[in-house]
C-alpha positions as CSV (number, residue, x, y, z in Angstrom):
1,M,83.2,101.7,92.3
2,C,80.9,103.8,93.9
3,Y,79.3,107.3,93.5
4,H,78.3,110.5,94.7
5,P,77.4,113.4,92.5
6,S,76.7,115.2,95.7
7,H,80.4,114.4,97.2
8,R,83.6,117.0,96.0
9,F,86.6,117.6,97.5
10,I,88.3,121.0,97.9
11,Q,92.2,121.1,97.7
12,Q,94.5,122.6,99.9
13,P,98.0,122.5,100.6
14,F,99.8,121.3,103.8
15,Q,101.4,124.6,106.0
16,S,104.9,124.4,105.5
17,F,107.1,123.8,108.5
18,S,110.3,124.2,108.7
19,I,113.5,124.6,111.7
20,Q,116.3,126.7,109.7
21,S,119.6,126.2,111.0
22,Q,121.1,129.3,113.0
23,S,124.7,128.9,114.2
24,N,124.5,131.5,116.5
25,S,121.5,130.6,118.8
26,D,120.2,127.6,120.0
27,S,117.6,129.1,122.2
28,H,116.0,129.7,118.5
29,H,116.3,125.5,118.2
30,R,115.2,125.1,121.8
31,R,111.6,127.3,120.5
32,E,110.9,125.1,117.4
33,A,111.7,121.9,119.5
34,A,108.9,123.4,122.3
35,S,106.6,124.0,119.5
36,M,107.0,120.6,117.8
37,S,106.1,119.0,121.3
38,D,103.4,120.7,121.8
39,R,101.3,120.0,118.3
40,G,101.7,116.8,119.2
41,P,102.5,113.3,117.5
42,L,103.7,114.1,113.5
43,K,101.7,112.3,110.7
44,G,104.1,111.5,108.2
45,L,106.7,114.0,109.0
46,S,104.4,116.9,108.0
47,I,102.8,119.1,110.4
48,M,99.0,119.6,108.7
49,S,96.8,122.9,108.9
50,D,94.9,123.6,111.9
51,N,92.1,125.0,109.1
52,L,91.9,122.7,106.5
53,Q,88.5,122.3,105.0
54,N,85.9,120.2,105.5
55,T,84.8,118.7,101.8
56,V,82.0,119.4,100.3
57,G,79.3,116.9,101.2
58,Q,79.5,115.4,104.7
59,T,80.7,112.1,105.2
60,S,80.3,110.1,108.5
61,A,83.2,110.2,110.3
62,S,82.7,107.4,112.5
63,T,83.1,104.4,109.9
64,C,85.5,102.4,109.0
65,G,88.3,103.0,110.8
66,R,88.1,107.1,109.7
67,T,88.6,109.9,112.8
68,P,87.4,113.6,112.0
69,S,90.5,114.5,111.0
70,D,90.4,112.3,107.8
71,V,86.7,114.1,106.8
72,E,88.1,117.3,107.2
73,S,91.5,116.8,105.4
74,S,92.0,117.6,101.7
75,F,92.2,115.2,99.0
76,S,96.0,115.6,98.9
77,S,95.9,115.2,102.6
78,L,93.5,111.7,102.5
79,A,95.3,110.6,99.9
80,L,98.6,110.7,102.3
81,H,97.3,110.2,105.8
82,A,94.0,109.1,106.2
83,G,93.2,105.1,107.6
84,Y,96.2,105.1,109.3
85,N,97.4,106.2,112.8
86,P,101.0,106.0,113.8
87,A,100.9,105.7,117.6
88,E,99.0,102.3,116.4
89,H,102.2,101.0,114.9
90,H,105.4,101.7,117.1
91,N,104.9,105.6,115.7
92,S,106.4,104.6,112.1
93,S,106.1,107.7,110.1
94,S,105.3,106.0,107.3
95,V,102.9,102.6,106.8
96,P,104.3,99.4,107.7
97,I,104.3,96.3,105.5
98,Y,102.9,93.2,107.6
99,A,104.2,90.0,105.6
100,T,102.2,88.0,108.2
101,A,100.9,85.1,107.0
102,A,98.8,84.0,110.0
103,Y,98.2,86.0,113.9
104,A,98.6,85.0,117.3
105,L,95.4,84.3,118.7
106,R,95.2,86.2,122.4
107,D,93.3,83.3,124.4
108,E,91.0,80.6,123.9
109,E,88.0,83.1,124.2
110,H,89.7,84.9,122.0
111,A,89.3,82.6,119.0
112,T,86.0,81.7,120.0
113,Q,84.8,84.7,119.1
114,I,86.6,85.1,115.9
115,A,85.1,81.8,114.8
116,S,81.7,82.6,115.6
117,F,81.8,85.7,113.7
118,E,81.5,87.6,117.4
119,L,84.4,89.9,116.5
120,V,86.2,90.6,113.4
121,D,89.9,90.6,114.1
122,D,93.1,89.7,111.4
123,I,93.8,85.6,111.7
124,Y,94.5,85.2,107.9
125,T,96.2,87.5,105.9
126,R,94.1,86.0,102.6
127,I,90.8,87.5,104.6
128,S,92.6,90.3,106.7
129,N,95.9,92.5,106.8
130,P,96.9,95.0,108.7
131,T,99.0,96.8,105.8
132,T,95.6,96.0,103.1
133,G,93.5,97.3,106.0
134,I,94.9,100.8,105.7
135,L,94.5,100.7,102.2
136,E,90.8,100.0,102.6
137,K,90.7,102.8,105.0
138,R,92.1,105.3,102.9
139,L,90.2,104.4,99.7
140,A,87.0,104.6,101.9
141,A,87.8,108.4,102.6
142,L,88.9,109.4,99.2
143,H,85.6,107.9,97.9
144,G,83.8,109.5,101.0
145,V,82.1,106.4,101.7
146,D,81.6,104.0,104.7
147,G,84.1,100.9,103.6
148,A,86.1,99.8,100.9
149,V,87.2,95.8,100.1
150,A,91.1,95.6,98.5
151,T,91.1,92.8,95.7
152,S,94.0,92.1,93.2
153,S,92.9,92.9,89.9
154,G,90.3,95.1,88.6
155,L,88.6,92.0,87.3
156,A,88.6,90.7,90.6
157,A,86.9,93.5,92.0
158,L,84.5,93.1,89.0
159,S,84.0,89.6,89.8
160,D,83.6,89.7,93.6
161,T,81.2,92.8,93.1
162,I,78.7,90.8,90.3
163,L,78.7,87.5,91.8
164,N,77.8,89.0,95.1
165,I,74.8,91.7,93.6
166,A,73.9,88.5,91.4
167,A,74.2,85.2,93.7
168,G,72.3,82.5,92.3
169,G,71.5,84.2,89.0
170,G,69.9,86.9,87.3
171,R,70.5,89.8,84.7
172,I,74.1,92.5,84.4
173,L,72.5,94.7,82.3
174,T,75.4,96.8,81.0
175,S,76.7,98.9,77.4
176,Y,79.4,97.8,74.7
177,R,81.7,100.4,76.0
178,L,84.0,98.0,78.2
179,Y,87.3,97.1,78.7
180,G,87.9,93.8,76.8
181,G,89.3,91.5,80.1
182,T,85.7,92.5,81.1
183,V,83.8,90.9,77.9
184,A,85.9,88.5,78.4
185,A,85.0,87.3,81.9
186,F,81.2,88.1,81.1
187,S,81.3,85.9,78.0
188,N,82.9,82.9,79.7
189,I,82.8,83.0,83.5
190,L,79.4,84.5,84.6
191,P,77.1,82.0,82.7
192,D,78.4,79.7,84.5
193,Y,77.0,81.3,87.6
194,D,73.6,81.8,85.4
195,I,74.4,85.3,85.2
196,D,72.8,86.4,81.8
197,I,74.3,89.9,80.4
198,D,71.7,92.3,78.9
199,I,73.0,95.7,76.5
200,A,72.2,99.0,76.7
201,R,71.3,99.7,72.6
202,N,72.3,103.4,73.2
203,P,74.9,103.9,76.1
204,D,74.2,107.6,75.4
205,D,70.7,107.5,76.0
206,P,69.5,107.2,79.5
207,Q,66.0,106.0,78.4
208,S,67.6,103.2,76.6
209,W,69.0,101.9,79.8
210,E,65.7,101.8,81.6
211,E,64.4,100.1,78.7
212,A,66.7,96.9,78.7
213,I,65.6,96.8,82.6
214,R,63.7,93.6,83.3
215,L,62.6,92.0,86.7
216,D,65.4,90.0,87.2
217,T,67.8,92.6,86.7
218,K,70.4,93.0,89.2
219,A,72.3,95.9,88.4
220,L,73.8,97.9,86.0
221,L,77.4,98.6,85.0
222,V,78.9,101.2,83.5
223,E,82.9,102.4,83.1
224,S,82.9,106.0,84.2
225,V,85.5,106.7,81.3
226,S,85.6,103.8,78.9
227,N,88.5,101.7,78.0
228,P,89.6,102.2,75.4
229,L,87.3,104.6,73.6
230,N,87.3,107.1,76.2
231,A,83.8,107.7,76.8
232,V,81.9,109.6,79.7
233,A,79.2,107.9,80.8
234,D,75.9,110.1,82.8
235,L,76.7,108.4,86.2
236,E,73.8,110.5,87.7
237,S,70.8,109.7,85.5
238,L,72.2,106.2,85.4
239,A,72.5,106.5,89.2
240,E,68.7,107.8,89.0
241,I,67.5,105.1,87.1
242,A,68.6,101.8,89.5
243,H,67.6,104.0,92.6
244,R,64.0,104.1,90.8
245,H,64.3,100.3,90.2
246,G,66.0,99.2,93.3
247,I,69.0,97.7,92.0
248,V,72.8,98.9,92.6
249,L,74.6,101.1,89.7
250,I,77.9,99.4,89.5
251,V,81.0,101.8,88.3
252,D,84.0,100.9,87.0
253,N,85.8,104.1,87.8
254,T,89.6,102.7,86.9
255,V,90.5,105.6,84.3
256,A,89.0,107.9,86.5
257,T,90.0,107.5,90.2
258,P,88.3,108.8,92.9
259,Y,89.9,112.2,92.3
260,G,87.2,115.0,91.7
């Protein structure tokens, strides 16, 4: 749920690398093995090109656990490798599935730091989990943003977002082009939290959105490609309107995905 109009990805393929069998040349295999060892740890059993180009529109390489290689890789490479370091997980070539419910604390000081929010660490899997954490870092890298939060469903993501942005009450401005489950949640749940929904009369006209903004409007909400009508939103214009009024633009990007 983010929009960065200046951010686009350049796709480049992996540089291929293979060991061909040659029954009469053991030295060939030794040279190949030496070449592999010189390159360091393999990521996902693939050796990526050394000159993968950076994305258009620079992003921070120091946030959300992302490394410079995450930022410099193509979209396909990010989808496969971002946020994961095999060396931190017993050199597993693929992301392990941690089925852990609770996590051991090193000592009393470690427990105190977590309880006082001085330290962010895994303590209970509903709060955080290494497998989920890698997914969040990967999604952040694909979107080109500093962080992401994984939820169990799209409606959970919308609910978490709106209940935080409009905590204590307020208004959300949207259009009639919404997924049916979203409409049901807005009609039956949000009013209990003193959150009202306003509808832009003409979702294709940016001025219609701007005219509907009130003093207590907390956010604009739009589906990048609406479900089921497949209408494409003018995200750039809506982002400019939201920023001009100091409010948030929430984008349900289910259909489009971060690719492109």
